[in-house]
C-alpha positions, 0 to 999 in steps of 0.5 A: 785538158793536157795538164790532166796527164800529169796525174797519170804519167811520171816520166816521159821520154821523147826519143829519136832513133839512133844514127843509121846507115843509108847503105841498107836503104830502105831498111836503114839499120843502126850504125855502130854510132847509133848502137852506142847512142842507144846504149848511152841513152839506155844507161841514162834511162836506167839511172832515172827509172831504176827497175821500173818498167817503161812502155815505149811507143815506137816506129816500126821502121828498122832503125826504130825497132833496133833502137828500142831493142838496144834500150831493152838491154838497160831498162824493162821495156814493154814495146808497142809498135805503132806503124803511124809513127813511121812515115808521112804517108802513114801519118796522113792515113791515120789522120796525124797531119792535123794537130799531131801534137794533140793527137799524141797527147791523147795516145799518151792518155790511153797508154797511161792507163797501164804505164806511168813511164812512157817513151815515144821513139820515132823520127824527127818529122813526127817529134820535132815540135812535140817536146815544146808542145808538151812542155808548154801545155802540160808543164806550163813552161817554155821548152828551151832545150834544143831538139834539132839535130838530136838523133840518138837523144831524148827529151826527158820530162820528169812530170812530177817535178815539172822539169825536163832535160836532154839526155845525152848521145855518145859525144855529149853529156847531159844538159840540165834545163 
């Protein structure tokens, strides 16, 4: 059952990679704005985690790896690169098209065996519905946060206290929900 995850995870960060430049296509490296977004997010995560470690499951796309490397300057991160967090084609090959949110919960359960603080850093296509699914199935409450147009932001879940918030990007402050 999804609510069992509350026993094993204290904090969950659902992170969209920072802004990127299409000039480098197909690599799509982080832009200056994307670097600033990740620095601001790193500072917010540091406030939450203090010196605790976080395991971040990340897309292996260049912009995802660059985003997590910026975050490493602020928080103690164990990086786990997962190719299926990268594209729809790979998502299909790993069977992620059917019930992807439930499959992500199972991955979180596996990772929670070694880390109580977890982040998922990926693309909008994979993450657009996950915060609402997680909030409803694990916290038992609707997700009212706007997770559209969230490049460089994170949906942060404080699981022990059953609350969440959207962590800021460069141009906006923290929104408490």
